[in-house]
N, C-alpha and C positions, 0 to 999 in steps of 0.2 A: 114279252110277258109269257110265262108258261103256266098253263092251267091243266090240272090233272082231270082226266075224263072217267073217273070212277068214284063210287060212293066210299069216301074214306071212313066213315063211321062203321059201315058194314065190313069193310076190309079189316079194321082194327078188332072187331068182335069175332070175325070168322077166321081170318088167316094170320094176323100178326103174331109172330113167335109160335105159330102152330104148324102151318103147312105151306109149301111153295104155291105160287100162283102165277100163271101166265096172263098178262093183261095186254091184249092186242089193241093197238091204237090208244095207249095210255095218254099220249099227247098227240093232238091233231095237228097235221101240217108241221111236224117237228122241224125246227131249224137248229143246226148245231151252234152252240154259243161260242165255239172257237174252231179254228182250222187246224189241220195237221201241222202246218208250218208253225203256228203259234205254240202248239204243244211241244214241238221239237225245240223251239226257242227256250221254253221253260226248262227242258231237260238239259240244256247247256249250263244251267246255273248250279254252282257248287252247293248252295244252301237248300236246294230243292231236291227232295227224294225222288229218284227215277231209276229205272232199270229197263234193259232190253232182255226179253226171253226168246231164245232161239229154239225152235222145235226141231229135234233130231229123232232118229228112229228109236222109239221106246225110251226117249230121254229128253231133258230140257237143259239148256245151258243159260245161265243168268249172268248178265254183264251189268254191273252197277254203274250208275251215272256219276258225274255228268257225262253226257253223250254228245259228241260233236260231229262224228262222221257216221253216216248211215249207209253209204255206198258199200261198205264192207259186208253188210248183211244180205245184199241181193234184193230180189223183188218178191220173195215169198218166204213163208215159214218163220216169221218172226213178228214180235209185237213190242211196242214201246208202252210202258206204264209210268205215269207221273202221279205221285200222291199229292194230296192237299192242294189241288189246283185252285180251290176256292180261296186259299190264302193269298194267292199271287196273281189271280186273273179276275179283276172286278166284274167283268161282263158275265161271269158264271153265277153271280149273286141271285138274279131272278130265277134261275133253275133251282137253287137251294131253297128259295122262298116257297116254292111249290110243295116242298116236303115238310113244312113246318106244322103239319097236322100231327107230327110226332115231336115230343119235347126237344128243345135245343140241347139239353144236357146229354141226350143220347147220341146226338149227331157227331160222327167221327171225322169224316172228310169226304171230299169228292175226288175220286181217282178217275183219271181219263186215260184211255188207251187208244193207240193207233195200231191197227193190225193189218198185216198183209195176208193174202190167201194162204191158208194152212197154219197161220199163227195161232197159238193158244198156250195156256198154262199147264194143262193136264188135269186129271182128276184130283180134286182136293176138297177139304172140309174147312170152312171158316167158323170161328167162334163168335161171330157177330151177324146181325141182320143186314141184308144188302138188297138194294134195288139195282138191277142191271138194265140200264136204259140204252136202247140201240139208237145211234145216230146214223150218219152216212154208212152205206154198205149193208152187208148181211152177215149174220153169224148163226151157227147152229149150236144150240145149248142142250145139254143133257143134265138131268137132275135125278139122283137116286133117293131111295128111302133111307131114313135113319137106321143105323145099325153099327155093328162092330166091324170096322174095316182095318186091314193091315196097312201100316205106314209103308210107303214105298221104300224099298231097300232096308226095311227094319229101323229106319231113322225116326225115333219118336219126337224129334224136334222139328220135323217138317210137317206142313199141312198136306203134302202130297200123299196119295194113297194108291193102292192097286185099283184096277178098274171096278166098275159097279154096274148093276142092272138098272137101266133108266126107268123111272116112272113118268118122266117128262122128256120128250124129244121134240124140239121145236126150232124153227128158223125164225129169228127176229129180224124185222125190217125197221126202217126209221120210224120212231115214235112208239114202237112196241117195248114192253118192259116185262122183266121176270123178277119176282120177289122170292128170295130164299132165306128162311130163318136159319139160326145157328144149327150146326150138326148134320145138315143135308149135303151129301157129296154132289159135286157138280163139275162140269168142264165145258169148254167152248172150242169150236173149230171155226175159223174165219173162212167164209166162202168167197166173199168179194171184199176188197180193201175197205176197211171199216173204222169208224170212230165209235167208241162205246163209253158209257158213263156209269161208274159204280158209286152209288150213294150209300155209304155205310153208316150203321148205327151200332154203338157199342155200350155195354154196361160194365161197371167195375167188377172185377173178380174178388173172391174172398182174400186173396193175397194182397191186392191193391187196397182193399178196405182196411185190413189189419195193419198194413204198412203205414197208411195215412193216419190211423188212430195213434200208432206208436210215435210217428213224427210229431203229431199235435201235442201229445203228452210231454215229449221231450222239449219241444219249443216253448211250451207254457209252464213247464216244471209242475205239472199236475199229475194226478193218478198216483200219488205217493202212499195211499192207504195200504197197509200190509195185512196179510191174513192172520186171523186169530182163531183159536179153537177152545172148546170147553172140555175136550177129552183127547187122549193120546192113545195110539195103538200099543198093544202089548209088546210086539216085536219091534226092536229098535230100527230094523232095516225096512220096515213096512210103511207105505203111504196109504192110509186108509181111504175107503170110498168117501167118507165124510170130508176128509181133508181135500181130496181131489175136487169134490163138488164145491167145497167152500172156496177154493182158489179160483175156480171158474166163475163162481158167483160174483167175485170182485170185478171181473170183466163185464159181466152182465149188468152189474150196478152202474158202471161207467157208461155203458151203451144205452142206458135208460135216461141219461141226463141230457136234455136238449141243449144245454149250454156247452156240452162236449160234442155230441154227435152232429149237431147242426153245422157247427164251424167246420168239422172234418168233411162232411158231405159237400158243403158249399164250395170249399176250396178245391176238393178233389174233382167234382163234377164240372167246375168252370175251367179246368185246365185242358190244354190241347196236347196230343201226342206229337204233333209236328210243329216245326218252327213257324212263328207268325212273321208276317212282313210288317214289322212295326214302322210307324210313320213318325220317327223322332223329329221334332222341330229343330231348326238351326239354332234358335235361341228360345228360351222359355217364354210361353205366352203369358200375358197379363190380361186382366179383364177388359182393359181398354182395347187391346188387340182384337179380342173376340167381338166386342161391340162394333169396332170399325169394320171388320170383315162382314158382319151380318148386315150392316147398313149399306154395304156395297153389293148385297145379294148372295152372299155365300151360304152354302148348305153345310151341315155337319154329318159326316159319313163315318160309320163304324168300319174298321179294317176287316178284311175277309177272314173268316174263321174265328173271330173273337166271340167268346161265350160270355154273355151277361145273364147271370142266374139269380133268381130270388127264391127263397124257400117259403112255402106255405106254412103259416104258423110259427115263423121265426120268432125267437125270443127277443131279437133286436131288429131295429129298422135299418137294413143294410142290403147291399148288393155284393155278389161275388163276381169278380171279373178277372179271368185268367189266373185264378188262384189267389188273387188279392182281395182284401175286404175293404169295401167302401161304405163308411157310415152315412146314413141317409136320414138322420133324425130331423134335419131342417127341411126335408123335402116332403111334399104331399104324396099320398098314395097314388094319385093320378100321374104325378111327375115320375115316380118310380116305375110305374107301369109303362109309361111311354119310353123311358130310357131302356127298360129291359126288352121291349118288344120291337123297337124300330131299328132297322138297319140304316136307314137314311132319314134324317130330320131336315125337311125342306126349309127354305128360308123363312117362310111365314110362321111355321111351327117353332123354329129356333128363336125367332124374335119374341114370340109369345112366352116360350119357356124361360128365356133369359131375362124376362121381366122380373123374375125372382132372383135375388142376389145369391141365394144358396145354390140355385140351379146353374147360374153363371160360374160360380166357383167350382162346381162339380165338372162342368164342361172343360174349364181351363185345366183342371187336374187331369182329366182324361186325355186332352190334347197333348199335354206335356209328357204323359206316359207313352204317347205314340199309339194309343188304343183307338183314337178317333183322329180325323183330319178334316180340314176345311176345304170344300170343293166349290 
């Protein structure tokens, strides 16, 4: 079990999305949830996003995974990074649980890195919030102030930048943590062979929101209302200010309708950027299969990384799971809350919940989707 050693309410009001923060001893007696060998094993898999970054003089070379041979990299100046470890390594779940003082919809993934002395990524700027937790070993982190920085080599498609003047310069040891909001440049240098954990939180961009709205309107064949006007400009080639504002007001009208925007947000915010390790059953479950398994002591587990989202003030009683909509009219508010919040439903809780026929049907549907599994 991992327990954070700082006041989360104070953190959210003072630092969250405002300024970086060093938290020494954020976790007492920190124990790595995985080993370097286990991380390397994940990087061998085709479906898992991984890369090795080799530090060179004034430059970095990136080798995309899967990675099977590490001897070629030598004993220093490189690091392995594996994305979405929480999707594939169940033992990382308790660490993720410690960060649920921030809403699930914001959580992006757990990236884990193994770095040799001298390994690092170089100065860069992220567009998301990140907690950088140190495990085994030591790393020196530098963080700069927000500002206008030149992309490295003039490449606007890279997060890498030229160097910066640090406002934080700190060595992190096991259990120490650094929080960095979006827009603050940072970089790390590995001092001794290290395992590090990057817990990222991301919000949708304007592009993503508009794209999701457009997809929803096309899928549902809605948003068909056209612009009308009461006056026309004198010049045939002109688009008047009134016409411009009138067309944009059509968008605003749509975005004020909960039956439109709530569905869009629920589906968008419950999706993952990285592939999930779906637990597809060999043959479809029936309610009797679930009853038998629970009678033998089974628990119901949510797969790693799955987002189960509910919207406050939703016009419908439903949950959004991995971009899908699950109607919950037959479930009580307590049952919906339990399903939305629990990563693991122990045997006694599952037996109680499945006393409801509607809840049993919901679990069977989720098991058949591969979103949950019996353990």
